[in-house]
C-alpha positions in Angstrom: -8.3 130.4 69.5 -10.2 132.1 66.7 -9.4 129.2 64.4 -10.3 126.6 67.1 -13.7 128.2 67.9 -14.5 129.3 64.3 -15.2 132.9 65.2 -13.3 136.0 66.3 -13.4 137.9 69.6 -16.7 139.8 70.1 -18.4 137.9 67.3 -21.6 135.9 67.8 -21.7 132.2 67.1 -23.9 129.1 67.5 -20.9 127.2 68.8 -21.6 125.9 72.3 -17.9 126.4 73.2 -16.6 129.8 73.9 -13.6 131.7 75.4 -12.9 131.4 79.0 -10.3 134.0 79.7 -6.6 133.3 80.3 -4.6 131.4 82.8 -1.1 132.4 83.9 1.6 129.9 83.3 5.3 129.8 84.4 7.6 128.5 81.7 11.4 128.1 81.7 13.9 129.3 79.1 17.6 129.4 79.2 17.4 133.1 80.0 15.3 132.5 83.1 11.7 131.9 84.2 8.9 133.7 82.3 5.2 134.3 83.0 2.8 133.9 80.0 -0.9 134.2 79.5 -2.5 131.1 77.9 -6.1 131.5 76.4 -8.7 128.9 77.5 -12.1 127.7 76.3 -15.0 126.4 78.4 -14.9 122.8 77.1 -11.1 122.6 77.6 -10.5 121.3 74.0 -8.2 124.1 72.9 -4.6 122.8 72.2 -2.0 125.7 72.2 0.4 125.1 69.3 3.4 127.2 70.4 3.3 126.4 74.1 1.8 122.9 74.4 -0.2 121.8 77.4 2.0 120.8 80.3 5.0 122.1 78.4 7.2 124.0 80.9 10.2 124.8 78.7 10.2 127.0 75.7 13.9 127.3 75.1 13.3 126.9 71.4 12.2 130.6 71.4 15.9 131.3 71.1 16.2 129.5 67.8 13.1 131.4 66.6 14.7 134.7 67.6 17.9 133.8 65.8 15.9 132.8 62.7 14.0 136.1 62.7 17.3 138.1 63.2 18.8 136.3 60.2 15.8 137.2 58.0 16.4 140.8 58.7 13.9 141.5 61.5 14.9 144.5 63.7 14.9 144.0 67.5 11.6 145.9 67.7 10.0 143.6 65.1 11.3 140.6 67.0 10.0 141.9 70.3 6.5 142.6 68.7 6.4 139.2 67.1 7.3 137.4 70.4 4.7 139.5 72.2 2.0 138.5 69.6 2.9 134.8 69.7 4.0 134.2 73.3 2.3 137.0 75.2 5.3 138.4 76.9 7.8 141.2 76.2 11.5 140.6 75.4 13.9 143.5 75.7 16.6 144.5 73.2 19.1 143.2 75.7 17.4 139.8 75.8 17.5 139.6 72.0 21.2 140.7 71.9 22.1 138.0 74.6 20.3 135.3 72.5 21.9 136.3 69.2 25.3 136.6 70.9 25.2 132.8 71.4 26.0 132.3 67.7 29.3 134.2 68.1 31.3 131.1 68.9 29.7 129.4 65.9 30.7 132.3 63.7 34.3 132.2 65.0 34.5 128.4 64.3 33.0 129.0 60.8 35.5 131.8 60.0 38.4 129.5 61.0 37.4 126.2 59.4 39.8 124.6 56.9 39.4 125.4 53.2 40.2 123.6 50.0 43.7 123.8 48.6 42.6 125.3 45.3 39.7 127.4 44.2 39.5 127.9 40.4 37.4 131.0 40.8 37.0 133.4 43.7 34.7 136.4 43.9 35.0 139.4 46.3 32.1 141.8 46.6 31.0 144.4 49.1 27.8 146.0 50.4 27.9 149.1 52.6 25.9 149.5 55.8 25.4 152.3 58.4 26.9 151.1 61.7 27.2 152.8 65.1 30.7 152.5 66.3 32.1 154.2 69.4 29.1 156.5 69.5 29.3 157.6 65.9 27.4 156.4 62.9 29.7 155.5 60.0 29.6 153.6 56.7 31.1 150.1 57.0 31.4 147.4 54.3 30.5 143.8 54.5 33.0 142.0 52.2 32.0 138.6 51.0 34.5 136.2 49.6 32.9 133.4 47.6 34.8 130.5 46.1 33.9 127.9 43.5 35.8 124.7 44.3 37.1 122.1 41.8 33.7 120.3 41.9 31.9 123.5 40.8 30.2 124.0 44.2 29.8 127.6 45.6 31.1 128.2 49.1 31.4 131.3 51.2 35.0 131.4 52.3 34.7 134.3 54.7 32.8 137.5 55.6 34.7 140.5 56.7 33.3 143.8 58.2 35.7 146.6 57.4 35.9 150.3 57.1 39.1 151.5 55.3 40.1 149.1 52.6 43.7 149.2 51.5 46.5 146.8 50.4 47.3 146.0 54.1 43.7 145.2 54.8 43.4 142.9 51.8 46.8 141.4 52.6 45.3 140.3 56.0 42.1 138.9 54.3 44.0 136.9 51.7 46.7 135.7 54.2 43.8 134.5 56.4 42.6 132.3 53.5 46.1 131.0 52.9 46.5 130.2 56.6 43.3 128.1 56.4 44.6 125.9 53.6 44.1 127.8 50.3 47.3 127.3 48.3 46.1 128.6 44.9 43.4 130.7 43.2 43.3 130.7 39.4 41.1 133.7 38.8 39.9 136.3 41.4 37.0 138.5 40.3 36.2 141.7 42.1 35.2 145.3 41.6 37.8 148.1 42.0 38.6 147.5 45.6 41.4 149.7 46.9 44.7 147.8 47.3 43.4 144.4 46.2 45.7 144.2 43.2 48.8 144.6 45.3 47.6 142.1 47.9 46.9 139.5 45.3 50.4 139.9 43.8 51.9 139.4 47.3 49.9 136.4 48.5 48.9 134.6 45.4 51.3 135.8 42.7 50.1 133.3 40.0 46.4 134.5 40.4 44.9 136.5 37.6 42.6 139.4 38.7 39.5 139.9 36.7 37.5 143.1 37.0 33.8 142.5 37.3 32.4 143.7 34.0 28.9 144.2 35.4 30.3 146.7 38.0 32.2 148.4 35.2 29.0 148.8 33.2 27.1 150.1 36.2 29.7 152.6 37.0 30.0 153.8 33.4 26.3 154.3 33.0 25.8 155.8 36.5 25.9 159.4 35.2 24.6 158.8 31.7 21.3 160.4 30.7 18.5 157.9 30.8 17.6 158.2 27.1 21.2 157.3 26.2 21.7 154.3 28.5 20.2 151.6 26.4 22.4 152.4 23.3 25.5 153.1 25.5 25.0 149.6 27.2 24.6 148.0 23.8 27.9 149.6 22.6 29.7 148.5 25.7 28.6 144.9 24.9 30.8 145.0 21.7 33.8 145.4 24.0 33.4 142.5 26.5 31.8 140.1 24.0 34.5 140.6 21.4 36.2 137.4 20.2 39.7 138.5 21.2 41.6 141.3 22.9 42.6 143.0 19.7 39.0 143.3 18.5 37.9 144.4 22.0 40.5 147.2 21.9 39.2 148.4 18.6 35.7 148.3 20.0 36.9 150.3 23.0 38.3 153.0 20.8 35.1 153.2 18.8 32.9 153.5 21.9 35.2 156.1 23.4 35.1 158.2 20.2 31.3 158.0 20.1 30.5 158.8 23.8 33.3 160.8 25.3 32.3 164.0 23.6 29.0 163.7 25.4 30.2 162.2 28.7 33.8 163.2 29.1 35.1 160.7 31.8 32.7 157.9 31.1 35.3 155.6 29.4 38.3 156.5 31.5 37.9 153.6 33.9 38.0 151.1 31.0 41.4 152.4 30.0 42.7 152.6 33.6 41.6 149.0 34.3 42.2 147.4 30.9 44.9 145.0 32.3 42.3 143.6 34.7 39.6 143.4 32.0 41.5 141.5 29.4 41.8 138.0 31.0 38.3 137.2 29.8 39.3 137.4 26.2 41.3 134.1 26.2 38.3 132.1 27.3 35.1 130.9 25.6 31.8 132.7 26.1 30.8 129.9 28.5 33.7 130.6 30.8 33.3 134.3 30.4 29.8 134.2 31.7 31.1 132.8 34.9 34.1 135.0 35.5 33.2 138.4 34.2 30.5 139.1 36.7 29.9 138.6 40.4 26.4 137.4 39.7 27.3 134.2 41.5 26.7 136.1 44.8 23.8 138.3 43.6 21.3 136.1 45.5 23.4 136.7 48.6 23.6 140.4 48.0 19.8 140.7 47.6 19.5 139.0 51.0 22.0 141.5 52.5 20.1 144.4 50.9 16.9 143.2 52.5 18.5 143.4 56.0 19.9 146.8 55.1 16.4 148.0 54.2 15.0 146.7 57.5 17.7 148.4 59.7 18.6 152.0 59.1 21.6 151.7 61.5 23.2 148.6 63.0 24.0 149.2 66.7 27.6 147.8 66.4 29.9 146.0 64.0 29.3 142.8 65.9 25.5 143.1 65.2 26.2 143.6 61.5 28.4 140.5 61.5 25.7 138.4 63.2 23.1 139.6 60.6 25.4 138.9 57.7 26.3 135.4 58.9 22.7 134.4 59.6 21.6 135.8 56.2 24.4 133.8 54.6 23.4 130.5 56.2 19.8 131.1 55.0 20.8 131.5 51.4 23.6 128.9 51.1 21.3 126.2 52.4 19.9 126.2 48.9 23.3 125.8 47.2 23.1 122.1 46.4 24.0 122.0 42.7 27.3 122.8 40.9 27.7 125.8 38.5 25.9 125.2 35.2 28.1 123.5 32.6 30.9 123.1 35.1 32.4 120.1 33.3 33.2 122.1 30.3 34.4 125.1 32.3 36.8 123.1 34.5 38.2 121.4 31.4 39.0 124.7 29.8 40.6 126.0 33.0 42.7 122.9 33.3 44.1 123.5 29.9 44.7 127.2 30.5 46.3 126.6 33.9 48.0 123.2 33.6 49.0 121.2 36.8 47.3 123.7 39.1 43.9 122.1 39.7 44.0 119.0 41.9 42.8 115.7 40.4 
């Protein structure tokens, strides 16, 4: 109305038209009948944009609530926004009922058929505070992202879990296998408990690659700020080495230099060396794709945003809904293959003959 008249409430204007109160209007939604207050002007020229004249059904409010939920709005923020736009209150229960309508869609998405072979698969996790059986606990949202033989990124599944172990990951990987995945060439992940044993059981020919970015972050976590830049530069001599033999020499040099100052800083590199070394048989172009989970960093930033908005999720189901909706928002933009995919897939085809479908 401010825009239509050209001046705000309680302001003076030479405009011959002016506000003329509100009229009550009954509208229908799939959740029942609602009463809203629609502003009027004296010349009856105002055209409401959200609820059009003579429009009696505003069921689209549900899609708007779902969109806001996916962008990280809390139920209070959604309620306030609906109040501002539509002029009526919606309860937490109403919002929960609306968002519950996507649960069948999530189930269908989680059970859809997958490709037979994914050259590269990433698994990453972000932790959230979730209320479960009256207690607030930390739960992880595990995202499994695959790059198919065409170089296109695809979220294979999202899992909400609490205690990761080999049995848990066995269930996740068997779920992928039951949906059609027959082979994975390289699986990139952080040090998830039990993942190595599960990979060996379900996809025995798959190579596990530890995420180097996570290795670096974990190494530098307790390093004094003034030493981090030089320490990071020294770590680069390891993972950018031309071959494994040179990388091992670089590891020894970095260990000798920094262990006297930070006693356990390099221990994880030795403990996980077998899962770090697969990158050394590839060119730098392929390494850039497989030694980091950066492929899902845009997704993670979206997840972190919903984590900042909500201090505690009311239930694991609420977390799952938020993760799914945030995922659909981000993946809508995934329309191009991975950069230089032609060269990458050619190298993988030579390294893993007869495993990538023509």
